[in-house]
N, C-alpha and C positions, 0 to 999 in steps of 0.2 A: 558793740557786740563783740564777745571775746571769742577768738577761733578756738576749736579744739585742738588738743596737742598732737602734734604730728605722730602718726604711727609708723615705726620703722618697717622697711619693706620685709615681706615674709622671708625671703632669701637670707638676709641678714640675721634674722632671729634663729633661723635653722642652722645657720653656720655656728652661731654662738653656742647653741645647745650641744650640736656635735663636738665642739670643742671641750665644752665643759664634761660631757659624758664620756669622752675618751680619755679622762684622767684615770690613773691606776685606782683612785678611791672609789671609782664606779665601775669596776670590773666586777660584773655580776656572774661570771663563769662558776658553775657548780664545780666544787674541788672534786679531784679524782679519788674515788672510794676503792681502795685495792681489796676491801674485805666484802665488797657488795656480792660478788659472785658466790662467795662462800655462805653468807648469810642467806642468800636465796636458795641456795642448795639446801641448807640445813632446814629452812622453812618448808620447802617441798618434802624433804624427807619425813619431817614432824607430821606434815599433813597426811601423807601416804599412811604413816604409823597410826594416826588417829583414825583414818578410815578402816585400816586393817583392824584396829582394836574393837571397833563397833560391829563390824560385819564378819570377821573372822578371829574372835578372841583367843582361840588355841594356837593358830598360826602366830599371832601377835606375840603371845608370850614365848612361843619357840624361837621367834627372831630376837627377842629381848635377851633370852637366856644365851643363845649363841652370841650375840654382841658381847655380852659380859664375859663369856668364857675367852673370846678372843682377845680383849682388852687385858684380862687377867694373864693370858699365855703371853702377851708382850711385855706387860709392866712387871710382873714377879721376878723373872730373870734379871731385868734391869735393876730393881730395888735390891736383889741379893748381890749382884756385882758391885753396886755402889756402896753397899754396908761392908762389904768385903774389902773395897778398896779403901775405905775410910779406917777400918781396924788393922789393915794389914801392917802398918808401919811399927805397931806395938809387937807384932810377932818376931821382931828383931832385936828387942830390948827387954822384955818383960813377959811374965806368962799370960798367955791369954786363955781361952777355954780349953780345958783339959790339961793346963799346966804345960802348955808347948813351949817352943824355945825361949829360954830365960836370958841369955846374953849371947853375944858374938864372941868366940875364941878363934882358934885356928882350924883349918880343914880337918886336920887329923884328930881333933877333939870332936868335932861334930860327927865325924864318921864313926869313931868309937862310940859315941852317945847313940846314935842310929841303931848300931848292932846291940848295944845293951837293950834298948827300948824295944827293938824287934823281938829279942829272945824273951821279953816280958809280955809280948803281946800287944804292945802300945804302937800300933802301926801307924797311926796318924800322927802322934808325936814324933815317931822316928822319921816320917816323911818330911816333917818340917826342919829337922836337924839335916836331913840329905840336901835340902834345898840350900840351906845356909852354906853348907860345904861346897855346892856347886858355885854359889855366888863368890866365895872366897877363892876358888880354883880360877874363875873366870877374872877375878881381880888380879891375880898373880900372872895371868896371861897377858894382862894390860887391855882386856876388853871392857871393863867397867871399874867403878870405885864403889865399895860397899859404903852405904852411909844409912845410919839408922832411921832417918826420918823418910827414906824412900820407901814407896810401895813395890811389891814386886812387878806390877805392871809398869812402873816407871823405869825399871831395870831393862825391860823389854825395849822401852821407847828409846832410852838413852845409850844403851851399850854399843859399842862399836864392833858390830857383827855383820856378816855377809847376810844376805837373804834367807840362805837355808837355815844358818845357825840361828838367827833371829826368830824364824818360825819354829825351830826346836824348842828354844827357850820360852816362846809364848805359849807352845802347848804344855810345858812343864808348869808354867805359872797357871794356866787354866786348871790343871789337875790339882795344884796346890790349893787354889780357891775353892774348887768343888769339895774338897775333902775338909779343910780346916775351917771354911766359913758357910759353905753351903750345906755340910752334913752328909756328904756322900760317903758311904762305908769305905774303908780302907782296909784289906786283908793283906796276908803276907804275899800273895801273887802281884797285888797291885803295887805294894811297895816295891817289891823286886824289879817290876816293870820300870817304875819310876827312877829307881836307882841305876837300871840299865841305860835308859834314857840319858839321865844326867851324866853318867860315867862316859858315854859316848860323846856327848857335847863337850865335856872337859877334855877328854883324850884327842880330840880333833885339833887342838891347838898344839898338843905335843909332836905331832905328825907334819907341822909346818917346816 
């Protein structure tokens, strides 16, 4: 009579299984999902909106309209600024909309051109020349180097200026972008105000 094969003790089987299952290949932990909370939140919002649409359609559409208006209020200025930054380098090299700055000469030439354009009522074009004259004045003071490929915003970032002067230059660049690229109207008082602020910034180096 043939004896049945010996069965290993249960403890030894459990030990072998534990060793095998402890290998990295059998690590069954659920990976961390960093977006899970966001998806759950959006799902709850979508569910609430769905309920609102069925029970209070007028309020639902009012909420949707308010959300769209909020997003546009955020995105439109960002898009305008991005387009302005992309187009800005050309303002120092060749004509842009309205025939603004054609090329970089010296500061005296650009100031004379600003005066001529102001007399013709071309205030936005005159403002562009005034900004180039300011850059050249800051270059003469050693605060920056005029380079045709740079955007006005990059001059704010790269110029060797103290906090106060950097903020003054940032404000002038903001006005420049608003007028040349965002279409904000520019009249004689606005040009004179820009000229005064630019003159004060340039003159601050002469008093050092």
